[in-house]
Backbone as ProteinMPNN parsed JSONL, in Angstrom:
{"seq_chain_A": "MNISKAKATDLIKSSKGKFINVKFVKKNGDHRSLTGRTGVYNSPHAPLTGEGLKYNPDDYGLVGIFDAQKKAYRMVNINTLQELTVEGQTYSVGYDQFADTIPDGHLDSYVEEINELEVN", "coords_chain_A": {"N_chain_A": [[12.82, 54.269, 31.427], [16.093, 54.89, 30.351], [17.91, 57.818, 29.666], [20.144, 60.119, 27.998], [21.703, 63.198, 29.103], [21.703, 65.045, 27.07], [19.607, 64.151, 25.454], [17.524, 64.497, 27.277], [17.515, 67.279, 27.5], [16.701, 67.94, 24.907], [14.11, 66.807, 24.932], [12.852, 68.374, 26.901], [13.006, 70.971, 25.774], [11.516, 70.563, 23.479], [8.983, 70.145, 24.395], [6.948, 71.891, 23.989], [5.288, 73.68, 25.515], [3.729, 71.97, 27.011], [2.907, 70.453, 30.154], [5.541, 69.425, 32.272], [7.559, 67.369, 34.439], [10.334, 67.69, 36.509], [13.038, 66.273, 38.282], [15.662, 67.167, 40.284], [18.941, 68.155, 41.527], [19.496, 70.835, 43.566], [21.598, 73.797, 43.621], [22.496, 74.118, 46.239], [22.521, 71.539, 47.139], [20.141, 70.387, 47.89], [17.399, 68.23, 47.094], [14.997, 68.534, 44.523], [11.721, 68.738, 43.196], [10.042, 69.807, 40.342], [7.234, 71.043, 38.77], [6.223, 72.192, 35.736], [6.321, 74.255, 32.775], [7.674, 74.874, 29.516], [7.99, 77.671, 27.273], [6.455, 79.728, 28.315], [5.971, 82.973, 28.026], [5.114, 85.276, 29.18], [3.667, 86.076, 32.222], [1.032, 86.958, 34.39], [1.694, 86.662, 37.017], [4.421, 86.669, 37.102], [5.698, 88.955, 35.625], [7.469, 89.856, 32.655], [10.392, 91.864, 32.098], [11.268, 92.775, 29.719], [13.903, 93.049, 29.123], [15.329, 90.683, 28.718], [17.537, 87.807, 28.999], [20.834, 88.106, 30.328], [22.708, 86.354, 29.619], [23.482, 83.265, 27.911], [21.599, 80.52, 28.531], [22.185, 77.916, 27.612], [24.952, 77.859, 27.455], [25.694, 77.348, 30.019], [24.606, 74.962, 30.715], [21.921, 75.066, 31.398], [18.321, 75.143, 31.547], [15.363, 76.91, 30.962], [12.378, 76.915, 32.836], [8.959, 77.449, 33.523], [7.763, 77.526, 36.672], [4.94, 76.002, 37.817], [3.794, 75.85, 40.34], [5.076, 77.729, 42.03], [4.763, 79.869, 40.449], [6.715, 81.227, 38.908], [9.703, 81.897, 36.996], [12.211, 79.466, 36.539], [15.553, 78.237, 36.498], [16.874, 75.226, 35.444], [19.458, 73.029, 36.117], [20.878, 71.021, 33.828], [22.917, 69.227, 34.256], [22.524, 68.261, 36.804], [20.157, 67.008, 36.7], [17.923, 64.413, 37.415], [15.596, 62.96, 36.934], [12.95, 62.924, 34.563], [9.722, 63.711, 33.467], [7.641, 63.538, 30.771], [4.772, 64.007, 28.922], [3.516, 61.878, 30.277], [5.432, 59.877, 30.267], [8.126, 58.63, 32.046], [11.528, 59.297, 32.544], [14.814, 58.226, 33.39], [17.641, 60.134, 34.016], [20.971, 60.835, 32.931], [22.653, 59.093, 31.777], [25.105, 58.073, 29.339], [25.397, 59.1, 25.85], [25.633, 56.813, 24.321], [23.968, 54.923, 25.484], [21.489, 55.735, 24.606], [21.388, 54.792, 22.037], [20.916, 52.116, 22.124], [18.493, 49.653, 21.595], [15.26, 49.599, 23.233], [14.997, 47.545, 26.088], [17.235, 45.992, 25.594], [19.561, 46.71, 26.872], [20.487, 45.387, 29.222], [21.373, 42.898, 28.219], [23.508, 43.702, 26.614], [25.23, 44.733, 28.57], [25.779, 42.409, 30.031], [27.205, 40.949, 28.063], [29.46, 42.59, 27.778], [30.539, 42.411, 30.362], [31.227, 39.692, 30.396], [33.263, 39.701, 28.473], [35.193, 41.196, 29.819], [35.878, 39.481, 31.87], [37.054, 37.346, 30.586]], "CA_chain_A": [[13.754, 54.324, 30.327], [17.281, 55.693, 30.636], [18.287, 58.716, 28.583], [21.285, 60.99, 28.264], [21.379, 64.587, 29.429], [21.42, 65.716, 25.798], [18.251, 63.746, 25.058], [16.618, 65.144, 28.226], [17.434, 68.68, 27.092], [15.864, 67.977, 23.705], [12.725, 66.535, 25.318], [12.329, 69.546, 27.616], [12.847, 72.081, 24.842], [10.5, 70.244, 22.475], [7.709, 69.836, 25.057], [6.004, 72.829, 23.373], [4.334, 74.264, 26.447], [3.018, 70.968, 27.799], [3.471, 70.336, 31.497], [6.572, 68.423, 32.513], [8.049, 67.315, 35.813], [11.761, 67.404, 36.585], [13.623, 66.08, 39.608], [17.06, 67.548, 40.141], [19.632, 68.581, 42.735], [19.745, 72.275, 43.543], [22.984, 74.223, 43.84], [22.848, 73.924, 47.649], [22.519, 70.116, 47.436], [18.784, 69.898, 48.144], [16.696, 67.597, 45.98], [13.781, 69.298, 44.245], [10.841, 68.341, 42.108], [9.421, 71.0, 39.783], [6.256, 70.833, 37.708], [6.072, 73.439, 35.009], [6.346, 74.12, 31.326], [8.468, 75.835, 28.754], [7.167, 78.443, 26.357], [5.693, 80.778, 28.989], [6.715, 84.188, 27.736], [4.688, 86.34, 30.075], [2.674, 85.63, 33.179], [0.666, 88.053, 35.298], [2.332, 86.399, 38.314], [5.858, 86.935, 36.969], [5.816, 89.709, 34.372], [8.805, 90.054, 32.107], [10.797, 93.269, 32.048], [11.603, 93.136, 28.343], [15.358, 93.087, 28.971], [15.884, 89.407, 28.306], [18.636, 87.306, 29.825], [22.145, 88.685, 30.041], [23.582, 85.225, 29.308], [22.837, 82.173, 27.178], [21.503, 79.385, 29.456], [22.829, 76.731, 27.032], [26.385, 77.92, 27.768], [25.883, 76.916, 31.409], [23.88, 73.718, 30.93], [20.658, 75.392, 32.052], [17.125, 75.265, 30.728], [14.35, 77.677, 31.685], [11.05, 76.314, 32.993], [8.062, 78.234, 34.366], [7.286, 76.698, 37.779], [3.493, 76.204, 37.937], [3.409, 75.997, 41.751], [5.599, 78.993, 42.558], [4.407, 80.896, 39.467], [7.932, 81.992, 38.647], [10.64, 81.258, 36.096], [13.324, 78.794, 37.202], [16.564, 77.612, 35.65], [17.214, 73.879, 35.899], [20.771, 72.603, 35.654], [20.775, 69.708, 33.188], [23.951, 68.348, 34.819], [22.065, 67.663, 38.065], [18.843, 66.434, 36.431], [17.887, 62.987, 37.723], [14.408, 62.322, 36.374], [12.138, 63.791, 33.721], [8.46, 63.134, 33.008], [7.067, 64.284, 29.661], [3.629, 63.324, 28.322], [3.246, 60.647, 31.004], [6.578, 58.958, 30.199], [9.178, 59.014, 32.981], [12.876, 58.926, 32.108], [15.954, 58.424, 34.284], [18.588, 60.951, 33.255], [22.351, 60.834, 33.389], [23.418, 58.08, 31.074], [25.777, 58.658, 28.185], [24.663, 59.046, 24.59], [25.662, 55.44, 23.814], [22.794, 54.218, 26.0], [20.32, 56.114, 23.794], [21.409, 54.084, 20.758], [20.559, 50.717, 22.361], [17.035, 49.478, 21.567], [14.621, 49.334, 24.523], [14.997, 46.168, 26.562], [18.45, 45.277, 25.231], [20.714, 47.214, 27.607], [21.004, 44.358, 30.133], [22.117, 41.871, 27.477], [24.779, 44.304, 26.224], [26.066, 44.818, 29.769], [26.251, 41.039, 30.301], [28.238, 40.627, 27.077], [30.661, 43.361, 28.119], [31.099, 41.82, 31.578], [31.857, 38.427, 30.003], [34.509, 40.033, 27.787], [36.15, 41.669, 30.811], [36.31, 38.342, 32.665], [37.926, 36.5, 29.742]], "C_chain_A": [[14.897, 55.264, 30.706], [17.617, 56.549, 29.42], [19.483, 59.565, 28.998], [20.789, 62.399, 28.611], [21.026, 65.366, 28.164], [19.997, 65.4, 25.331], [17.221, 64.405, 25.98], [16.429, 66.611, 27.863], [16.531, 68.82, 25.878], [14.392, 67.762, 24.039], [12.089, 67.733, 26.022], [12.037, 70.675, 26.634], [11.766, 71.823, 23.797], [9.146, 69.91, 23.093], [6.6, 70.794, 24.64], [4.899, 73.298, 24.322], [3.522, 73.269, 27.244], [3.69, 70.846, 29.16], [4.449, 69.174, 31.57], [6.914, 68.439, 33.992], [9.515, 66.954, 35.763], [12.154, 67.21, 38.046], [15.121, 66.291, 39.446], [17.633, 67.922, 41.499], [19.94, 70.065, 42.587], [21.215, 72.568, 43.842], [23.439, 73.98, 45.281], [22.813, 72.461, 48.077], [21.145, 69.533, 47.75], [18.211, 69.266, 46.885], [15.376, 68.323, 45.783], [13.03, 68.684, 43.089], [10.111, 69.596, 41.647], [8.455, 70.582, 38.68], [6.036, 72.174, 37.034], [6.071, 73.191, 33.523], [7.255, 75.162, 30.708], [7.499, 76.643, 27.889], [6.277, 79.478, 27.019], [6.489, 82.069, 28.827], [6.285, 85.37, 28.586], [3.572, 85.802, 30.953], [2.309, 86.806, 34.068], [1.305, 87.901, 36.677], [3.826, 86.708, 38.292], [6.089, 87.686, 35.66], [7.268, 89.884, 33.948], [9.111, 91.544, 32.018], [11.094, 93.724, 30.629], [13.09, 93.185, 28.083], [15.917, 91.806, 28.384], [17.008, 88.987, 29.239], [19.949, 87.949, 29.397], [23.178, 87.592, 29.728], [22.772, 84.194, 28.532], [22.782, 80.957, 28.107], [22.184, 78.123, 28.932], [24.323, 76.68, 27.352], [26.689, 77.377, 29.161], [25.138, 75.617, 31.724], [22.551, 73.927, 31.638], [19.518, 75.408, 31.043], [16.054, 75.955, 31.566], [12.996, 76.985, 31.667], [10.228, 77.243, 33.88], [7.453, 77.295, 35.398], [5.809, 77.004, 38.024], [3.056, 76.415, 39.384], [3.845, 77.342, 42.312], [5.29, 80.174, 41.65], [5.575, 81.844, 39.205], [8.822, 81.198, 37.692], [11.791, 80.668, 36.9], [14.282, 78.241, 36.158], [16.925, 76.26, 36.257], [18.547, 73.5, 35.277], [20.65, 71.182, 35.111], [21.775, 68.729, 33.787], [23.538, 67.702, 36.133], [20.666, 67.051, 37.925], [18.887, 64.927, 36.661], [16.723, 62.258, 37.067], [13.576, 63.351, 35.628], [10.877, 63.051, 33.323], [7.859, 64.073, 31.972], [5.963, 63.432, 29.049], [3.396, 61.951, 28.957], [4.368, 59.627, 31.0], [7.678, 59.472, 31.12], [10.511, 58.442, 32.52], [13.865, 59.138, 33.247], [17.042, 59.098, 33.459], [19.993, 60.775, 33.819], [23.208, 59.797, 32.712], [24.033, 58.689, 29.831], [24.969, 58.445, 26.904], [24.638, 57.646, 24.0], [24.429, 54.675, 24.26], [21.548, 54.551, 25.19], [20.265, 55.344, 22.479], [21.014, 52.622, 20.901], [19.04, 50.587, 22.37], [16.49, 49.15, 22.958], [14.648, 47.845, 24.848], [16.261, 45.393, 26.266], [19.677, 45.685, 26.04], [21.325, 46.144, 28.503], [21.828, 43.307, 29.394], [23.464, 42.423, 27.006], [25.736, 44.384, 27.412], [26.617, 43.437, 30.116], [27.367, 40.634, 29.351], [29.546, 41.347, 27.41], [31.338, 42.757, 29.354], [31.785, 40.49, 31.28], [33.197, 38.676, 29.315], [35.583, 40.453, 28.786], [36.696, 40.516, 31.633], [37.297, 37.494, 31.873], [39.155, 37.208, 29.397]], "O_chain_A": [[14.675, 56.312, 31.312], [17.609, 56.068, 28.287], [19.789, 59.708, 30.182], [19.617, 62.73, 28.432], [20.158, 66.239, 28.184], [19.277, 66.286, 24.87], [16.161, 64.827, 25.518], [15.312, 67.127, 27.912], [15.691, 69.718, 25.824], [13.523, 68.447, 23.499], [10.931, 68.066, 25.771], [10.957, 71.266, 26.658], [11.163, 72.766, 23.286], [8.25, 69.44, 22.392], [5.428, 70.534, 24.911], [3.722, 73.307, 23.964], [2.703, 73.667, 28.073], [4.886, 71.102, 29.303], [4.222, 68.1, 31.013], [6.602, 69.391, 34.707], [9.907, 66.023, 35.059], [11.657, 67.906, 38.932], [15.764, 65.681, 38.592], [16.911, 67.998, 42.493], [20.561, 70.494, 41.615], [21.967, 71.688, 44.26], [24.606, 73.677, 45.529], [23.048, 72.158, 49.246], [21.001, 68.316, 47.863], [18.491, 69.697, 45.767], [14.71, 68.687, 46.752], [13.619, 68.178, 42.134], [9.615, 70.364, 42.471], [8.828, 69.848, 37.765], [5.703, 73.165, 37.684], [5.85, 72.072, 33.061], [7.557, 76.193, 31.309], [6.317, 76.312, 27.8], [5.42, 80.059, 26.353], [7.553, 82.232, 29.424], [7.013, 86.356, 28.699], [2.646, 85.149, 30.471], [3.185, 87.575, 34.461], [1.445, 88.875, 37.417], [4.426, 86.975, 39.333], [6.614, 87.121, 34.7], [8.166, 90.037, 34.776], [8.211, 92.373, 31.882], [11.165, 94.923, 30.363], [13.508, 93.346, 26.936], [16.886, 91.844, 27.625], [17.38, 89.721, 30.153], [20.133, 88.29, 28.229], [24.369, 87.873, 29.591], [21.543, 84.243, 28.498], [23.832, 80.409, 28.443], [22.708, 77.336, 29.721], [24.896, 75.6, 27.501], [27.823, 76.991, 29.445], [25.055, 75.22, 32.886], [22.103, 73.063, 32.392], [19.719, 75.653, 29.854], [15.861, 75.625, 32.736], [12.528, 76.528, 30.624], [10.735, 77.768, 34.872], [6.715, 76.375, 35.047], [5.457, 78.125, 38.393], [2.054, 77.086, 39.633], [3.071, 78.017, 42.99], [5.517, 81.328, 42.013], [5.447, 83.067, 39.27], [8.706, 79.976, 37.594], [12.289, 81.296, 37.835], [13.871, 77.829, 35.073], [17.243, 76.167, 37.443], [18.744, 73.63, 34.068], [20.353, 70.25, 35.859], [21.513, 67.526, 33.825], [24.131, 66.704, 36.542], [20.066, 66.628, 38.913], [19.782, 64.245, 36.162], [16.84, 61.092, 36.69], [13.51, 64.514, 36.025], [10.939, 61.9, 32.891], [7.6, 65.244, 32.249], [6.188, 62.274, 28.698], [3.112, 60.978, 28.258], [4.262, 58.601, 31.672], [8.114, 60.616, 30.993], [10.614, 57.27, 32.156], [13.765, 60.118, 33.985], [17.329, 58.68, 32.337], [20.178, 60.591, 35.022], [24.382, 59.644, 33.05], [23.548, 59.699, 29.321], [23.987, 57.704, 26.888], [23.719, 57.314, 23.251], [23.896, 53.864, 23.503], [20.639, 53.727, 25.097], [19.201, 55.253, 21.866], [20.796, 51.948, 19.894], [18.364, 51.333, 23.078], [17.166, 48.508, 23.762], [14.362, 47.001, 23.999], [16.361, 44.229, 26.654], [20.731, 45.064, 25.907], [22.547, 46.001, 28.547], [22.868, 42.872, 29.889], [24.457, 41.696, 26.997], [26.931, 44.126, 27.263], [27.792, 43.307, 30.459], [28.362, 40.044, 29.773], [30.62, 40.752, 27.325], [32.559, 42.608, 29.388], [32.829, 40.196, 31.863], [34.159, 37.943, 29.546], [36.753, 40.108, 28.621], [37.852, 40.554, 32.055], [38.267, 36.982, 32.431], [40.007, 36.661, 28.696]]}, "name": "protein", "num_of_chains": 1, "seq": "MNISKAKATDLIKSSKGKFINVKFVKKNGDHRSLTGRTGVYNSPHAPLTGEGLKYNPDDYGLVGIFDAQKKAYRMVNINTLQELTVEGQTYSVGYDQFADTIPDGHLDSYVEEINELEVN"}
């Protein structure tokens, strides 16, 4: 299923501590897969200092996820997110919000109609 970046952000933030998997492009251009969860406020492997963040991740298109393999907090850039798996459902990310309003299974027929209009 194709979803927008906004919908992906909502799904990640509403995962309520359940494990998720994200595939994204890192700042250096490497592709990365991360399995983790949100809602981890303190871990013996990565204790918090109590200071909090000095910035709002939403302002930069970031979402915080606790990486279960590296046992550390990571920021994922929603703008480079390519795939998201939540509760066993895998989503392709990067489509505009209009695509989220089209009922499942109907996107191809809408694209065909648009292409026919462009030809005529």
